[in-house]
N, C-alpha and C positions, 0 to 999 in steps of 0.2 A: 220570730226569727226564724220560723217554720215556712210562714208564709212566704213575707221575704226573699229567701235562699228557694223557695219556685219556682217566685217570678224571675228573680235573676235568671233562673235553669233555661226558663220560657224565651225572657228576653236572647238569651243567649244560641240560641234553638233557634227561634226565629231567625237574629241574625242570619249565622248559620247557613238556613232556609235561600232566603235573599240574597244572601250570594254566591250563591248555587245555582237561584232562578238566572241571576244577573250574569256574572262573572262563567262558571262551572259547566253549561254547555259547548259543541261541538262548535257554535255559532264565535261564537266567540275564545274559541283556547287560542287563530294566532294573536289577538291583543295581548293575551297570559304570555303567554310566551314570550313576545319581544320583551312586553316588559319586565318579563326573569329571565331574558338574555341580557339585557337591558343592567339589573343588577347582577348578576354575574360577570360583567366585564368590568363593573365601577361605575356605570355611568348614572347620573341623574334620572327619574322618571319622570321629565318632562318634557317637553316643543309635543307635539304629532306624530304617530304612526300611520302610516299608510296601508291597504290595500289596496295592488290594481286590480285586481278581477275581482268584485267582491259579487257572490250569492247574494239575488232577494230575502234568504233564511237570513243571510251573513246582515246587513242592512237594517232589518226587523228590530236582529234585537239586538247593536247598536242603537237604535229607535226608543228602544227599551230601556236601555242603562245609561242614555244620556236623558230619555223624556223629549226632547224635540225630533223634528227631520234633519238627517242623516245626510241630504246632499241626496247629488243627483248622478246621475252617468254609473262607467262603472268603475272605477275607483272607490273604497271610500277611508276616510282620514277622520281617527281619534287621537280628543286632546286629551293628553297622559291625565294632563294637571283637572284638568276639571271629574275624568276619572277618579281620581286625588280625594277631589275635592265631595263630590257627588259620594263617594265610602264615608268616609268622615262624619261630611254635617245629616246622614240617612242613619249615622249608627252603625252600618254595614259591616268595617271597620272603623277605632277611632285612629289604628295609625297609621289609615290611607290604605293607599295603594298596595304597597310594600307587603303590610300582613295580608292580603286579599292573595294575594303572587303563591306567600308563603304557608298560604291554611289550606289553599288548591293545591299546590308542587309538590309540599314540602321544603325541609333547608336550602338557602338559597349557599348556594357552590362561590368563591370567593375564584375564579377563573385568573386571575393574573397574581393572586397568592400563589398560585398554584405550580401556574408555569413560569414566574423567580424559580419556587419550587425544588424545577424540577433542573432548571441550567445550573444551578448552585449542584444539584446531586452530579447534571455530567459534568459539569468543573471539574468535580471532584475528584469524578473519574477516571479522570485525565491527567491528576496530578501527577504519581509517579512519573509515569510516561513523558509531561512538560519538562519535566526539571531534569529527567536524563537527558532532553532534546537540548535544552538552555546550557550540557557540557558535551552536546553530540550536531556541533553546528551542520554536520554534513546532513543533519536527518530535519530539518525542522522543513525544507521545502517536503518535501514526502507527509512532515503533517501538520502544510498546508492544506495539500493535496486527500485527505482521507477528511479533514473536515471539509472540504469542498465534492467532495465523491459520497460524503456522506456513511461510508462503509462501516464499521462499529458500529451505527447503527441499529445497520441492517443485521452487522453477525449477532448482534445482543440486542434482545425486545425488552433491558430496562437499564436505566445506568450501574444499580445493581451490578447486571449480571456484564455491563459491561468493563465495573470497577474491575471485577476480575479479570477477566482476561486482557483485559491491557497492563493493569499488574503483571499476569505473569509475561505478558509480552515483553516490558520493562528489563526483568530478568533473564529474558533470551539475551536481548539485544545487549545489555551487558556482558558477556561471553562471543559477541562479535565484532572481527573477527577470528571466528575460532580456528588457525592451521590443524590439522590432521585427527580432529575432529570427527567421530559419527554422528550423525542422524539423532539416532536412538536414544544414545548417552548426552546427546549435550539436550535430549525434551528429559531425560529421565535427570538431570542432575536442575535443571533450573527448573521444571512442571512437577516435580515426584511422579509423572505418568510416562512412559517409555514411546506412546503415541501421538500423546503432546500436539507433536508438530509433525502429524502423517496426512498424510492428502486429503483432504475435505477436507479438514476440521476448520473450524473459524482461528484458532490463533497460525495454526502455520498457512492459512492467508494474509492473516496479518506482517506475522515474520517476513515471510516468502519476498511478502513487499519492500518489510524496510530493507535487506539483503540487499533486491535488488537499490534501492537508494543508495543504500554505502558502496554502490558497487560501478555507480555508474550510469544504469539501467536505468529503461523509463521502467515508472511506479507499479503499471499495469504488468506487463513482461505479457510474455505466449504465454502458452498452452502447454499440455505435454511431458512427457516423463521427462523430454530429454533439458528440454527449457526449462524443469523446472533442479535438476542435476548441473549442472551446469549454472545455475545459478548460486544453491546450497555452496557449489565448487569456489564460487567465488568470491566468499565467505572462509572460508577454509572445512567445511563442510563434507561432508563424503554416504550421500546414501547410508551404501556400503560399501568392502572392500572389494568386491569386480564388480560394482559398475561404474568404478572410477579407475583405471585408464592410459597409460602413455606409449605416446607412438612415436617410435625410434631407430637410427639407423647409423654403421656403422662407432657402435656403444662398444669400447673393449672392456671388455668380460673377464672372466679367472678361471680356476680351477679349480679349485674350493669351496664356492656355495651354487646352492640351484639356480639361483637370478645369474653369475656369475659363468655360469655353462653356459645359457639359454643365447647370452647376450654376446661371448665367443662366437659361438654358433651360427650365430643369424649375422654376423660380421665379419667371418669366412666364405658363408655363401651368397652374401649382395643382397639380406634382405632385410627391411623393416622389423621389429622388435616392437608389437605389444610385451608393456609388461605389465599388472595391475595393482593395483592400488597394495593389495593386501601380499602381493612378491617382494612388491617395497619394502614395510614398512616388516616384514620377517629377514627383511637383508639388513644388516646391524652395523657392517664397514662401510667406510667411505669408497665412493669409484674415482677411479684413476682413473685421468684423460687429462689432456692439457689445454686447446682451443676447443672447445665446444657452441657449436652458432645451432641457436634458435631460429627455429620459424615458426608464422603465426598458421598456417598452413597446411593441413596431410596431400598438396597440390606437389612440394615444393619436394616433399621423403618421395612420394611417388615416381619424381619426374627427378631424381637421385636415385633412385634405386635400377629406375629404366639408364638413366644413361653412367653413371659410373658401377652398379655395385658392389663390389668387396675391396671397393678404391678411394669410396665414398668417406670426409673425415667425421669426425665422432657428428651427430644432425638430430639434434629432437625436437621433436614441434607441439608444441602449446593447445597447441584445438582450439585455440580461439580464446576465453576466459580457462586461462590453465584451472584442471581439474587437482585434486588433494594427491591425488598420485604423480603430477608435472612437477605438485611441489617437493613430494618428495623425495623425487630425482634427482632435482636440482643443488636441495638439498645435500643427496649424498654425495653428486659430485664436486659442491662445494668444497665441503669437508676433504673432500679429495684432492684438492689442492686447482680446480680446475679450473680458468676461465670460460667468458662465454661477452658472442656476438653477433647483436639480437636484429633480426629484422619480419616485419610484423605491414600490414595493413596502414596505409595511409588515408587512415580517415579517423575522426574523435574516437569513435571509439575501439579499434588499434593501438590508438593512442594510451588511452587509460588502460587499455590489457599489459603494453609492454612499460608505461609509468608502475606498474606494478611487480611486472620483474627485474624491472632498474632498482625499487625500493630496493628486493628481496637477494637478491644477490650480486645484482653489476651486470652492468655492458659494457663493452665498445659497443656502438653503431656498426653493425652490416647494409651499408648501404639503406643504412634509413636518417642519413641528419636531410640539413637543409640544401646539398648541391643537392643529390638524389632524387628529392623531390623536385626540384627543378628541369631536372635530368628526363620527365619520362614524362609524354605528353598525354594529354588526358583532359574531357569532359565532362566526365563524371561530378555531377551537382558534389559541393561536402556540406553537411547536415549535421547540426548536434554544439554542446558549449563546444569550446575552446579548453585545448586543455592542456596543461606545461607540460614540452621536453626538455626532460634539468639534463640530459642528456647531452643535448645540441639548442640552446632555448630556442635559435633564430626560428629552431623548424619549423613552430609554431603561430611564430607572428606567420610565419613565413605560408603554413598555410591559412592562415586568415583571410591575410591580403588575397592569397591567390584561389580561392572557394572551390578547389575541387579534391575528387579523396581517389587516392590512386590503390586501385587493387594489389594483391603479391603477385599474383601469377601474367600482373606487364611487365615482369624485368624476371620471369620465370628464366629464361637466356642467360644476362648475365652473373645469375643466383649459380646457379651449373656453371659459370668459366669462373666462379670463384672458390668454386669444392671443389673440382682438375685440379687432380695432382701438380700440372703443370700450366694451369690458368693464371690469372691474373688475382692475389688473395690485395687486401686492400680497402677502404674503405670502414 
């Protein structure tokens, strides 16, 4: 019994030494590596592998392994089937080349299985977000953009990190749009972290791109604090009470509130008035006015102040994408019984803004219909995706067919004439 055990140990030791001599050196490392790669990929150890530029030492090692000349030229080809047979017949590795590779390099990884498991983990990471998007089709294009850009994989190094990030993102998106909400409060209520949506945080990057998608803006968007502020404002979220403001002219005020007195003084002086969200949130009483005209660009307010001064009727500037302050002012005016007339840029971005205002407070078009669009000469190309114009369904059709944009500045003279006390009112 003892002698048999010793002989077996010696035989095993001898096989290992022979395996080391045949395949364990630097000159045959390429062959073992190729075999291991095939095993990891789930491929059979059959066929031929070729080393395109073999050194003399590598060629001699192959010849020792095969027991014959290994051809000529710069390349070296070795049959895996032949190596497997040599190892089995020679008693070096009972299970052939596969066993030899494991003994030399350690356990074989299942790369195919690992890849499938990783794919499943990443799919699970997106599960909650995808469930939300199935009910929010306006985000489907953004979801495809996330996939094509690999943004999530850049922000989260593992599927586990991504799942935590995307689950929080889903909770944030469930709250958007969220009119009149501070960013810090939104972050605290959805993530239990008031700074989770601060600039530069991974969640903020994703949430901001989703906010752009909800607002019809390019997903990547522009950098800078102003762009970030306007994007959040488009879904009703403001960074703070003081950075959100609205420009107006000629709004009637009152004598019993700070905001009312400011409006009265500005109207009497014929000067534009800037109101912050903080002021408007603290003004709880409705603001009384009859017809309030809304424009998109500050240049209209500036021109009205210059030309009309104190005689200018109530005018509110949306300033592009309406901020939380703009929405608050319009809500206070609507609560006071005001009606609205709207003018903006004839481009798809301007149409999207107008549609949001129309949905919120309603309006009559102020030179913002199909007839007015046709009347203005322009050669500036119209770009972007067509959007509906519920206040005048014909407008979007005409814009798509004509294919030019008309900026508000091009009709400034006509707008001033409408605002003038003796000017033509209509449209």
